[in-house]
C-alpha positions as CSV (number, residue, x, y, z in Angstrom):
1,M,0.0,-0.2,-0.1
2,K,2.6,1.7,0.6
3,L,3.7,2.2,-3.2
4,F,0.1,2.7,-4.0
5,I,-0.3,6.2,-2.0
6,S,3.2,7.5,-3.3
7,L,1.9,6.6,-6.8
8,T,-1.7,8.8,-5.6
9,L,0.7,12.0,-5.3
10,A,2.8,11.1,-8.2
11,F,1.1,10.8,-11.2
12,I,-2.2,8.2,-10.9
13,L,-5.0,9.9,-12.9
14,T,-7.1,12.3,-9.9
15,L,-7.7,16.3,-10.4
16,S,-6.4,19.2,-8.6
17,S,-8.3,20.5,-6.3
18,V,-9.4,24.1,-6.8
19,T,-7.6,26.8,-4.8
20,S,-9.1,30.2,-3.0
21,I,-7.5,32.4,-5.8
22,T,-10.2,34.3,-8.1
23,H,-8.4,34.9,-11.3
24,A,-9.3,38.2,-12.7
25,A,-10.7,36.8,-16.0
26,S,-13.8,38.0,-17.5
27,L,-17.0,36.0,-16.7
28,T,-20.9,36.0,-17.8
29,E,-23.2,36.5,-14.8
30,E,-24.2,33.4,-15.2
31,Q,-20.7,32.0,-14.6
32,A,-19.9,34.4,-11.8
33,Q,-22.9,32.9,-10.1
34,L,-21.3,30.1,-9.8
35,Q,-17.6,31.2,-8.2
36,D,-18.5,30.7,-5.0
37,F,-18.8,26.8,-4.9
38,F,-15.4,26.3,-5.5
39,K,-13.6,29.1,-3.4
40,G,-11.2,27.5,-1.1
41,A,-11.2,28.3,2.6
42,K,-11.3,31.5,3.9
43,Y,-8.7,30.6,6.7
44,K,-6.0,27.7,6.5
45,L,-3.5,26.1,8.4
46,F,-4.9,26.8,12.0
47,T,-2.2,26.1,14.7
48,V,-1.9,26.9,18.6
49,N,1.2,27.9,20.3
50,P,2.3,25.6,23.0
51,S,1.6,28.2,26.1
52,G,-2.0,27.8,23.9
53,T,-2.5,31.9,24.4
54,A,-2.9,32.5,20.6
55,V,-4.2,30.6,17.4
56,A,-2.2,31.4,14.0
57,F,-3.7,31.0,10.4
58,I,-3.5,31.7,6.8
59,E,-5.6,33.7,4.8
60,P,-5.0,33.6,1.3
61,K,-6.4,36.6,-1.0
62,L,-5.1,37.2,-4.7
63,R,-2.0,39.1,-5.0
64,T,-1.4,38.4,-1.2
65,Y,-1.6,36.1,1.9
66,D,-2.5,37.2,5.3
67,L,-0.8,35.6,8.7
68,I,-3.4,35.9,11.7
69,V,-2.6,35.7,14.8
70,Y,-5.6,35.2,17.1
71,D,-5.1,36.2,20.9
72,L,-6.8,33.3,22.6
73,V,-6.2,35.4,26.0
74,N,-8.4,38.6,24.7
75,M,-10.0,37.0,21.9
76,K,-9.5,39.2,19.9
77,A,-7.1,38.8,16.8
78,D,-3.3,41.0,16.0
79,E,-2.9,43.2,12.7
80,P,-2.5,40.7,9.8
81,I,1.3,40.3,8.8
82,T,0.7,40.8,4.8
83,F,2.8,38.6,2.5
84,Q,3.1,40.0,-1.3
85,R,2.9,37.6,-4.2
86,A,5.3,38.2,-6.7
87,Q,7.5,37.2,-9.7
88,Q,10.8,35.2,-10.5
89,Q,12.8,34.4,-12.4
90,V,13.4,30.7,-12.9
91,T,16.2,29.1,-14.9
92,H,15.3,25.8,-17.1
93,R,17.3,23.4,-17.6
94,N,18.2,24.4,-21.0
95,G,19.5,27.7,-19.5
96,I,16.7,29.5,-20.8
97,K,15.1,32.3,-17.9
98,S,11.9,33.3,-17.5
99,W,9.8,34.6,-15.1
100,Q,7.2,33.3,-13.7
101,N,3.9,34.1,-10.9
102,H,5.7,33.4,-7.6
103,F,1.9,32.9,-5.9
104,N,4.1,31.8,-2.7
105,K,1.3,29.3,-1.5
106,I,1.6,28.2,2.3
107,Y,1.7,24.3,2.3
108,E,2.3,24.4,6.2
109,M,2.5,26.2,9.5
110,K,3.8,25.2,13.3
111,W,4.9,27.1,16.2
112,L,8.3,26.0,16.9
113,S,7.8,27.9,20.7
114,D,5.9,30.3,21.9
115,N,8.1,33.1,20.0
116,F,8.9,31.2,16.8
117,L,6.3,30.4,14.0
118,S,6.9,28.6,10.6
119,L,5.3,29.0,7.5
120,R,6.6,26.3,4.5
121,Q,6.1,28.3,1.0
122,H,6.0,26.9,-2.5
123,S,6.0,28.2,-5.3
124,N,4.4,26.2,-8.5
125,D,4.3,23.4,-7.0
126,R,8.0,23.3,-5.9
127,F,9.3,24.0,-2.8
128,H,10.6,27.6,-2.2
129,R,11.8,28.9,1.4
130,Y,10.4,28.1,4.8
131,V,9.6,31.7,6.7
132,L,10.6,32.3,10.3
133,V,8.6,34.6,12.6
134,E,9.5,35.6,15.8
135,F,8.1,37.1,18.1
136,A,8.1,39.4,20.8
137,D,6.9,38.0,24.5
138,R,2.8,38.3,24.3
139,T,1.2,41.5,26.6
140,P,-2.3,42.3,27.3
141,K,-1.9,44.7,24.4
142,G,-1.2,42.1,21.8
143,N,0.5,43.1,18.4
144,P,3.8,41.8,19.6
145,P,7.0,43.3,17.8
146,F,8.2,40.3,15.1
147,R,10.7,39.6,12.4
148,L,11.4,37.9,9.3
149,S,14.3,35.2,8.4
150,F,14.7,32.3,5.8
151,I,15.4,29.3,5.1
152,K,16.2,28.2,1.4
153,Q,16.8,24.5,2.3
154,N,15.3,22.5,0.9
155,G,13.3,20.0,4.3
156,Y,11.2,19.8,6.7
157,W,10.9,20.4,11.1
158,V,10.9,17.2,12.2
159,D,10.8,18.2,16.1
160,T,10.8,21.2,18.2
161,L,12.2,21.4,21.7
162,P,10.0,22.4,24.7
163,N,13.6,23.2,27.1
164,Q,15.2,24.8,24.3
165,P,12.6,27.6,22.7
166,T,15.1,28.8,20.4
167,K,16.1,25.7,18.6
168,A,14.6,23.0,16.9
169,I,15.4,19.8,14.7
170,Y,15.5,20.2,11.1
171,A,15.5,17.4,8.4
172,S,17.8,18.1,5.0
173,Y,16.6,16.7,2.2
174,E,20.0,15.2,0.5
175,P,20.4,13.3,-3.2
176,N,21.2,9.8,-2.6
177,E,22.0,7.5,-5.3
178,E,20.9,4.5,-3.7
179,Y,17.8,5.2,-2.2
180,D,16.9,8.4,-4.2
181,Y,17.5,10.7,-1.2
182,H,18.0,10.5,2.6
183,V,17.8,13.8,5.4
184,D,20.6,14.7,7.5
185,L,19.6,16.2,10.4
186,F,20.8,19.8,12.4
187,K,19.7,21.0,15.1
188,L,19.4,25.0,14.3
189,D,19.2,28.0,16.3
190,M,16.0,30.2,15.5
191,S,17.5,33.5,17.2
192,Q,20.4,33.6,14.5
193,K,19.9,34.1,10.9
194,I,20.0,30.8,9.0
195,T,22.5,30.3,6.3
196,R,24.0,27.3,4.2
197,S,27.0,27.3,6.7
198,D,24.2,26.1,9.4
199,F,23.8,22.7,6.8
200,R,27.6,21.9,6.2
201,K,28.2,18.2,7.3
202,K,30.1,18.5,10.3
203,L,27.2,20.0,11.5
204,R,24.3,16.8,11.3
205,L,23.1,15.1,14.0
206,N,23.2,12.0,12.2
207,K,26.7,11.8,11.3
208,S,26.8,8.1,11.8
209,G,24.5,5.8,11.4
210,P,22.2,4.7,8.7
211,K,21.1,7.3,6.2
212,L,17.1,7.4,5.9
213,H,14.3,8.7,5.0
214,E,12.1,9.9,8.0
215,W,13.3,10.5,11.8
216,I,11.0,10.1,15.4
217,F,12.2,11.8,18.1
218,D,11.5,10.9,22.6
219,A,10.6,14.1,24.5
220,K,14.1,14.4,25.7
221,G,15.0,15.5,22.2
222,W,17.3,12.3,21.0
223,R,16.8,10.1,17.7
224,L,14.3,7.5,18.9
225,A,13.9,5.5,15.2
226,G,13.4,6.1,11.5
227,T,12.3,4.2,8.3
228,R,13.4,4.1,4.5
229,E,12.0,2.4,1.4
230,V,14.1,0.6,-0.7
231,G,12.2,-0.5,-3.3
232,Q,8.8,-2.4,-2.6
233,V,9.7,-2.9,0.7
234,T,10.4,-0.3,4.0
235,E,13.2,-0.5,6.6
236,L,12.7,0.2,10.2
237,F,15.2,1.0,12.5
238,A,15.8,1.3,15.9
239,R,17.9,2.7,18.8
240,T,20.1,0.8,20.9
241,G,21.7,1.7,23.9
242,S,21.6,2.6,27.5
243,K,22.3,6.3,27.2
244,P,22.8,9.0,24.0
245,R,26.5,8.4,23.9
246,K,25.8,4.5,23.7
247,Y,22.8,4.9,21.0
248,R,23.5,3.1,18.1
249,Y,20.8,2.7,15.2
250,K,20.4,-0.6,13.6
251,K,18.1,-2.6,11.3
252,V,14.7,-4.3,13.4
253,F,12.5,-5.1,10.7
254,T,11.5,-5.0,6.9
255,T,7.8,-5.2,5.9
256,N,6.8,-7.2,2.6
257,A,5.9,-5.6,-0.6
258,N,3.9,-2.5,-0.7
259,D,3.2,-2.6,2.7
260,H,2.7,0.1,4.9
261,L,4.8,1.2,7.7
262,S,5.2,4.7,9.7
263,V,6.2,4.9,13.5
264,V,4.5,7.7,15.2
265,G,5.4,7.6,18.3
266,G,7.3,5.2,21.3
267,N,7.8,4.3,24.9
268,Q,9.7,6.7,27.6
269,E,12.0,3.8,28.2
270,G,12.5,3.8,24.3
271,T,12.2,0.3,23.8
272,E,9.3,0.0,22.1
273,L,7.5,1.5,19.5
274,L,4.4,2.1,18.0
275,V,3.9,1.7,14.2
276,L,1.2,2.5,11.5
277,T,1.3,0.0,9.7
278,N,-0.9,-3.1,7.1
279,H,2.0,-6.0,7.5
280,N,0.3,-9.2,7.7
281,S,-3.1,-7.4,8.4
282,D,-5.8,-6.5,5.9
283,K,-6.1,-2.8,7.3
284,I,-3.6,-0.1,8.4
285,K,-3.8,-0.4,12.5
286,L,-1.6,1.1,15.5
287,K,0.6,-2.1,16.7
288,R,3.1,-1.7,19.6
289,F,7.1,-3.4,18.3
290,N,9.3,-4.5,20.7
291,I,12.7,-3.3,20.0
292,E,14.7,-5.9,21.5
293,Q,12.4,-9.0,19.8
294,M,12.4,-7.6,16.7
295,S,8.6,-8.4,16.4
296,F,5.2,-6.4,16.8
297,T,3.7,-8.0,20.4
298,D,0.4,-6.5,19.9
299,T,-2.4,-4.3,18.1
300,V,-3.1,-0.7,20.3
301,F,-6.1,-0.3,18.0
302,E,-8.1,-1.1,14.7
303,H,-11.1,-0.7,12.9
304,D,-12.4,-3.6,11.4
305,A,-13.9,-2.1,8.5
306,Y,-11.5,1.3,7.4
307,D,-7.9,1.9,7.5
308,L,-6.2,4.0,10.1
309,T,-5.2,7.0,8.1
310,G,-2.8,8.8,11.4
311,A,-2.0,8.9,14.9
312,I,-2.5,12.3,17.0
313,T,0.4,12.7,19.7
314,H,0.6,14.9,22.3
315,P,2.5,18.0,21.5
316,E,4.8,17.6,24.3
317,T,5.4,15.0,25.9
318,K,5.0,13.1,22.4
319,D,2.8,10.1,23.7
320,V,0.2,8.8,21.3
321,I,-3.2,9.8,22.5
322,G,-5.3,8.8,20.0
323,V,-5.9,7.6,16.1
324,S,-7.9,9.1,13.2
325,F,-9.6,7.3,10.0
326,L,-12.6,8.2,7.5
327,E,-15.3,6.2,8.9
328,K,-18.7,6.1,6.8
329,G,-17.2,9.0,4.7
330,M,-16.5,11.3,7.3
331,T,-12.9,12.1,9.1
332,K,-13.3,10.5,12.8
333,Q,-10.9,11.0,15.8
334,V,-10.7,7.9,18.4
335,Y,-8.7,9.3,21.6
336,F,-7.4,7.1,24.0
337,S,-8.8,8.9,26.8
338,D,-12.6,9.3,27.3
339,D,-12.2,13.0,28.4
340,Y,-11.2,14.1,24.8
341,S,-13.3,11.8,23.2
342,K,-16.3,13.5,25.0
343,L,-15.3,16.7,24.1
344,A,-16.3,16.1,20.0
345,S,-19.1,14.8,20.5
346,R,-20.4,17.5,22.5
347,L,-19.9,19.5,19.7
348,K,-21.2,17.6,16.9
349,S,-24.6,17.2,19.5
350,A,-24.8,21.1,19.9
351,N,-23.9,21.9,15.9
352,N,-26.0,18.9,14.6
353,I,-22.4,18.4,12.1
354,D,-21.7,14.6,11.3
355,G,-18.3,15.7,11.6
356,V,-16.2,17.2,14.6
357,Y,-12.2,16.9,15.0
358,A,-9.8,18.3,16.8
359,I,-7.0,20.3,14.3
360,G,-4.7,21.8,17.2
361,M,-4.4,21.4,21.0
362,D,-1.1,23.3,23.2
363,A,1.1,21.9,25.0
364,S,-0.6,21.0,28.3
365,G,-3.4,19.6,26.2
366,D,-6.0,22.2,27.9
367,N,-6.4,24.2,24.8
368,M,-7.9,23.3,21.8
369,I,-9.1,23.8,18.3
370,F,-11.8,21.9,16.3
371,V,-13.4,22.2,12.9
372,A,-17.3,21.1,12.6
373,D,-18.1,20.2,8.9
374,D,-20.1,17.8,6.6
375,S,-21.7,18.1,3.3
376,A,-24.3,21.1,3.8
377,N,-22.1,22.7,6.5
378,P,-18.7,23.3,5.2
379,G,-16.5,24.1,7.8
380,K,-16.6,26.2,11.3
381,T,-13.9,26.5,13.8
382,F,-14.5,26.6,17.8
383,Y,-12.1,26.9,20.6
384,Y,-12.0,25.1,23.3
385,N,-10.5,26.4,26.4
386,R,-10.8,23.3,29.8
387,Q,-10.5,25.9,32.3
388,K,-13.7,27.3,31.4
389,D,-14.8,24.4,30.0
390,A,-16.7,25.9,26.8
391,F,-16.3,26.4,23.5
392,V,-16.1,29.4,21.8
393,P,-17.0,30.5,17.4
394,L,-13.7,31.1,16.3
395,V,-14.2,32.3,12.7
396,E,-16.2,30.7,10.0
397,L,-14.1,28.9,6.8
398,Y,-16.9,29.4,3.9
399,P,-18.9,32.8,5.0
400,W,-19.9,33.1,1.6
401,L,-21.6,30.3,1.6
402,N,-24.5,31.0,4.0
403,E,-27.0,31.8,1.7
404,K,-26.5,28.8,-0.5
405,N,-29.2,25.4,-0.1
406,L,-26.3,22.8,0.9
407,A,-28.0,19.2,1.0
408,K,-26.9,16.5,3.1
409,T,-24.7,13.4,1.7
410,K,-26.3,10.1,2.5
411,L,-24.5,7.3,2.9
412,L,-25.4,4.3,0.7
413,Q,-23.8,0.6,1.9
414,L,-24.7,-2.2,-0.4
415,E,-23.4,-5.6,-1.1
416,T,-21.7,-7.2,-3.8
417,E,-22.7,-10.6,-5.3
418,D,-19.1,-11.8,-4.1
419,G,-19.6,-10.3,-0.7
420,V,-17.9,-7.4,-0.8
421,T,-19.0,-4.3,1.0
422,L,-19.6,-0.6,-0.9
423,E,-20.0,2.9,0.3
424,A,-21.7,5.2,-1.8
425,F,-22.8,9.3,-1.4
426,L,-26.0,10.5,-2.6
427,T,-26.9,13.9,-2.6
428,I,-30.4,15.4,-3.3
429,P,-31.8,18.7,-4.1
430,D,-34.8,19.4,-2.6
431,V,-36.5,19.4,-5.9
432,E,-39.0,16.7,-6.6
433,N,-37.8,13.9,-8.4
434,P,-34.4,15.2,-9.7
435,P,-32.6,13.9,-12.5
436,L,-29.5,12.2,-11.4
437,V,-25.7,12.9,-12.4
438,V,-23.3,9.8,-11.9
439,I,-20.0,10.9,-10.1
440,P,-16.7,8.5,-10.5
441,H,-13.7,9.4,-8.5
442,G,-10.2,9.4,-9.7
443,G,-7.6,7.5,-9.4
444,P,-9.0,4.8,-9.9
445,I,-6.6,3.4,-6.9
446,G,-6.0,4.9,-3.6
447,I,-8.3,7.9,-3.9
448,S,-11.6,8.0,-2.1
449,D,-14.7,10.7,-2.1
450,S,-15.9,11.6,1.2
451,R,-19.2,13.2,2.6
452,H,-17.4,16.1,4.0
453,Y,-18.3,19.5,1.5
454,S,-17.1,19.3,-2.2
455,G,-18.0,22.2,-4.6
456,N,-17.8,20.2,-6.9
457,I,-21.0,18.4,-5.8
458,Q,-23.1,21.1,-4.3
459,V,-22.8,23.1,-7.7
460,L,-24.9,20.4,-9.5
461,V,-27.1,20.0,-6.1
462,D,-27.7,24.0,-6.2
463,A,-28.3,23.4,-10.4
464,G,-31.2,20.5,-9.4
465,Y,-29.5,17.8,-10.0
466,A,-28.7,14.4,-7.2
467,T,-25.5,13.4,-7.4
468,L,-24.0,9.9,-6.6
469,Q,-20.3,9.0,-5.8
470,V,-19.2,5.3,-5.3
471,N,-15.9,4.5,-3.4
472,Y,-15.3,1.4,-5.9
473,R,-13.4,-1.6,-5.3
474,G,-9.3,0.3,-5.3
475,S,-10.9,3.3,-3.7
476,Y,-8.0,4.2,-0.7
477,G,-9.5,3.5,3.2
478,Y,-11.1,0.0,3.4
479,G,-7.9,-2.3,3.0
480,K,-5.5,-3.8,1.3
481,A,-7.6,-6.8,-0.6
482,F,-10.1,-3.8,-1.7
483,L,-7.5,-1.9,-2.7
484,K,-5.8,-4.6,-5.1
485,Q,-9.2,-5.4,-6.3
486,G,-9.5,-2.6,-8.3
487,M,-5.6,-3.4,-10.0
488,Q,-6.3,-3.4,-14.0
489,Q,-10.2,-3.0,-13.8
490,W,-10.4,-0.4,-15.8
491,G,-13.8,-0.1,-17.5
492,R,-15.3,-3.9,-15.6
493,L,-15.5,-4.5,-12.2
494,I,-15.4,-0.9,-11.1
495,E,-17.6,-0.2,-13.4
496,D,-19.6,-2.7,-12.0
497,D,-19.4,-1.3,-8.7
498,I,-20.7,2.0,-10.0
499,E,-23.5,0.4,-11.7
500,L,-24.7,-1.6,-8.7
501,A,-25.2,1.7,-6.5
502,L,-27.0,3.0,-9.2
503,Q,-29.6,0.6,-9.5
504,H,-29.7,0.5,-5.8
505,T,-30.2,4.3,-5.8
506,K,-32.9,3.9,-8.3
507,D,-35.0,1.1,-6.4
508,S,-34.4,3.0,-3.3
509,Y,-34.4,7.0,-3.8
510,P,-37.0,9.0,-4.9
511,I,-35.3,10.3,-8.4
512,N,-36.0,10.4,-11.7
513,K,-34.6,7.1,-12.9
514,E,-34.8,7.5,-16.7
515,K,-32.9,10.7,-16.5
516,V,-29.1,9.8,-15.6
517,C,-26.0,11.2,-16.5
518,I,-23.0,10.1,-15.6
519,I,-19.5,12.6,-15.6
520,G,-16.0,12.8,-13.8
521,G,-12.6,14.2,-14.0
522,S,-9.3,12.3,-15.0
523,Y,-10.3,8.3,-14.2
524,G,-13.7,9.8,-13.9
525,G,-14.0,11.0,-17.2
526,Y,-12.5,7.8,-18.4
527,S,-14.8,6.3,-16.5
528,A,-18.0,8.5,-18.2
529,L,-16.7,7.4,-21.7
530,Y,-16.2,4.0,-21.2
531,S,-20.1,3.6,-19.5
532,V,-22.0,5.0,-22.0
533,I,-20.2,2.6,-24.3
534,R,-20.4,-0.6,-22.6
535,S,-24.3,0.7,-20.8
536,P,-25.4,2.2,-23.2
537,E,-29.3,1.5,-21.5
538,L,-28.0,3.1,-18.3
539,Y,-27.3,6.7,-19.4
540,E,-28.7,9.7,-21.3
541,C,-24.9,11.1,-21.4
542,A,-21.6,11.5,-20.6
543,A,-19.5,13.7,-20.1
544,S,-15.3,14.1,-19.7
545,F,-13.4,16.3,-17.9
546,A,-8.8,15.5,-18.4
547,G,-9.7,12.3,-18.6
548,V,-8.0,8.9,-20.4
549,T,-9.5,8.1,-23.8
550,D,-6.2,5.8,-25.0
551,L,-4.6,3.5,-22.1
552,A,-1.9,2.2,-23.8
553,L,-1.3,6.3,-24.8
554,R,-0.7,6.6,-20.9
555,F,3.1,4.6,-21.6
556,Q,4.2,6.8,-23.9
557,R,5.0,9.5,-21.9
558,S,8.3,10.6,-21.8
559,D,8.6,11.2,-18.1
560,L,8.0,7.7,-17.3
561,Q,11.6,6.3,-16.8
562,D,11.7,5.6,-13.7
563,D,11.6,1.3,-13.7
564,D,8.8,1.3,-10.4
565,T,7.1,3.9,-12.3
566,V,6.7,2.0,-14.8
567,R,5.7,-1.4,-13.0
568,A,2.8,0.5,-11.2
569,L,1.6,2.0,-13.8
570,T,1.6,-1.6,-15.5
571,D,0.1,-3.1,-11.9
572,I,-2.6,-0.6,-12.4
573,M,-3.9,-0.5,-15.8
574,G,-2.6,-3.9,-17.5
575,D,0.8,-4.6,-20.0
576,P,1.3,-2.5,-22.6
577,T,3.4,-4.9,-24.2
578,T,1.3,-8.3,-22.8
579,Q,-2.3,-6.9,-22.6
580,Q,-2.0,-4.3,-25.8
581,E,-5.5,-5.9,-27.1
582,Q,-6.9,-5.5,-24.0
583,L,-5.9,-1.8,-23.4
584,F,-7.5,-1.2,-26.8
585,S,-10.5,-3.1,-26.0
586,Y,-10.9,-0.7,-22.9
587,S,-9.8,2.5,-24.6
588,P,-12.9,4.5,-25.6
589,L,-11.0,6.2,-28.5
590,Y,-10.5,2.7,-30.2
591,Q,-14.4,1.8,-29.2
592,Y,-15.6,5.4,-30.4
593,K,-18.2,4.5,-32.9
594,K,-20.0,2.9,-29.8
595,I,-20.9,6.1,-28.4
596,T,-24.4,6.6,-29.4
597,K,-25.1,9.1,-26.7
598,P,-24.5,12.9,-26.3
599,V,-20.6,13.2,-25.2
600,F,-19.2,16.3,-24.1
601,I,-15.3,16.0,-23.9
602,A,-13.0,19.0,-22.5
603,H,-9.5,19.2,-21.7
604,G,-6.9,21.9,-20.3
605,T,-3.9,23.2,-22.7
606,D,-1.6,22.6,-19.9
607,D,-2.6,19.0,-18.2
608,T,0.9,17.6,-17.8
609,V,-1.0,14.4,-15.7
610,V,-3.3,13.8,-18.7
611,D,-2.2,14.9,-22.0
612,I,-4.6,17.1,-23.6
613,E,-3.6,14.6,-26.7
614,H,-6.1,12.2,-25.0
615,A,-9.0,14.6,-25.7
616,Y,-8.2,15.4,-29.3
617,R,-7.5,12.1,-30.7
618,L,-11.3,11.2,-29.7
619,H,-12.5,14.3,-30.8
620,F,-11.0,14.0,-34.3
621,A,-12.1,10.6,-34.4
622,M,-15.6,11.7,-33.4
623,K,-15.4,13.8,-35.8
624,D,-14.1,12.4,-38.6
625,S,-16.9,9.8,-38.7
626,G,-19.5,12.6,-38.2
627,I,-20.6,11.7,-34.7
628,E,-21.9,15.1,-32.6
629,H,-20.5,15.8,-29.1
630,E,-20.0,18.9,-27.5
631,W,-16.3,20.0,-27.4
632,M,-14.5,22.5,-25.1
633,V,-10.7,23.5,-24.3
634,L,-9.7,25.0,-21.7
635,D,-6.6,27.4,-22.0
636,D,-3.9,27.8,-19.4
637,V,-5.8,25.2,-17.3
638,G,-4.1,22.1,-15.7
639,H,-5.4,18.5,-14.4
640,G,-7.8,20.8,-12.2
641,F,-8.5,23.9,-11.8
642,H,-6.3,26.8,-10.1
643,Y,-8.3,29.1,-10.7
644,T,-12.2,29.6,-9.6
645,A,-13.1,31.4,-12.5
646,N,-11.9,28.4,-14.9
647,A,-13.9,26.0,-12.8
648,A,-17.1,28.4,-12.9
649,V,-16.4,28.1,-16.5
650,Y,-16.9,24.8,-17.1
651,Y,-19.1,24.0,-14.5
652,H,-21.7,26.6,-16.4
653,A,-20.9,24.9,-19.7
654,L,-21.4,21.4,-18.0
655,I,-24.8,22.3,-16.6
656,K,-25.7,23.9,-19.7
657,F,-24.9,20.3,-21.2
658,L,-27.0,18.7,-19.3
659,D,-29.7,20.7,-19.0
660,K,-30.2,20.1,-22.9
661,H,-29.8,16.0,-22.2
662,L,-31.9,15.6,-18.6
663,K,-34.1,18.7,-18.2
664,Q,-35.3,20.0,-21.6
665,S,-35.7,16.5,-22.9
666,A,-37.9,16.0,-20.2
667,V,-39.7,19.3,-21.0
668,V,-40.4,18.2,-24.2
669,A,-41.6,14.7,-23.5
670,N,-44.0,16.3,-20.8
671,T,-45.7,18.7,-23.1
672,N,-45.9,16.1,-25.9
């Protein structure tokens, strides 16, 4: 599963999410009305300082972004610190230089101590730098003075040092021919200007021992364990020795191929580790590992139906205090202390919102930030103080959606003929007998839909359409076997699952059974096109954005030179050398003459994941054969929508297409 997840991040067919950046492009009034659905949250990346006196978050804007520090003692915000978005000069591989928009996106923010706040900046999807904001001590007046410094060495913060508030451990990415890369560890003094000289080899904390990808530290600031990925396996290294001068790190475990393994904590004595893994099990569990015995001893927590997605650690003690996972399409946290668990239940009941989870905690555990959200409630944040035992509303994440009629998403659970349980999500507008739009998610492997807010869903519900999403076999979060069953099932088992959920919806819910269309992006676009080829009787139309049309063409990309990547793509789609006929059989391009229903094909010119060549080939084949279809090229759009305006343009055209084939035809039929 480790490999599948990394592939998802690298190249598998998923759409990039829409950001909150509102493009200045000219829109019609109808198009502009759709933009609100696609805006990102007004505030992002909440983080509580160690003393629990302040919470920081980001407010992205078109040409700037604001860092906001909210004083939790006086319950008011400091004056925002504004950062400019700018242009930067980029040198390309051929030596040519050009100017590119430098958006300064913030991908991560965390307090390293009460006086130091770190912001990880990316530009054009690449690491740019860390910004360190050093604050003077807070006073009742608020707005403490601050100064900025920068770290340009690519890496990440591994650990804070509570007893050394001006220092923290930084992992610097270094190239490694054998393991692709490794990290070197440095203790940085944040009160001083950090330069390249602070990353000299002689200053490494890990001068000896294994070269690893990740490290975890104990509460005293010493390395406890680490991992590295070698091919398709993960190697676990752990500390031996009774005191710091005698600490050594040896390999204590190696997983099976494609197993997931990540170290999330350990005991105070340094004799045991807590690990998230699916080694010798179907689901990812939290297990205890004995270093001396070099084996797992027991399971700390597991869910019988879902993979665990993360562990919750105490900011100061580093103890693992809970776990998180997606349950029935909603983020859920389980704390090992009932005290914390009751807080989420209280907030959920008080607000009638399906999803409640903590996103920040101070060092004492007495001050926490919670988010409450679901499909019809895009997100509210609350501050909880244990001494007052009260929740205080902080900020709303999507205030512009308060006037929209958002609908709650229902959970569907059904069973396949061979006994596999599937989950699907149905969202129905407040209209009688609505048409249905089926929306397969991208991937198809290692991705899943949820019941959290989605602008892609609510914009269609607002237009009067019910929507159906299916976590078909191959989706992430349901275990190893469920994931593997989706391999090489393009146009087959995956679409069987979608059609099973469609039939269940028709049989059980008040939708217009005769008016169904299937749409999607990336793999979902492929699924939409192939579904009207294999089962035209089920759908009135299909729409594809950035969809794959030629499976074999996926292997002809110039950047597919890594053996692991090619092997993984072969596992997911099929072998182009031995299964070429099969790839052709399940490619919409080579079956296009079977398309008898209206089709809408859209693609972005800047798509580097699924080249626009896929769309052009199908478009010209259909055009040359006189098969009518609608066609849209989106200039400067990649594998998803960076600007809300581009999303609004596409969805406006999509809704017109759906209206034409699902609503207008019904009006004509009723008139006749």
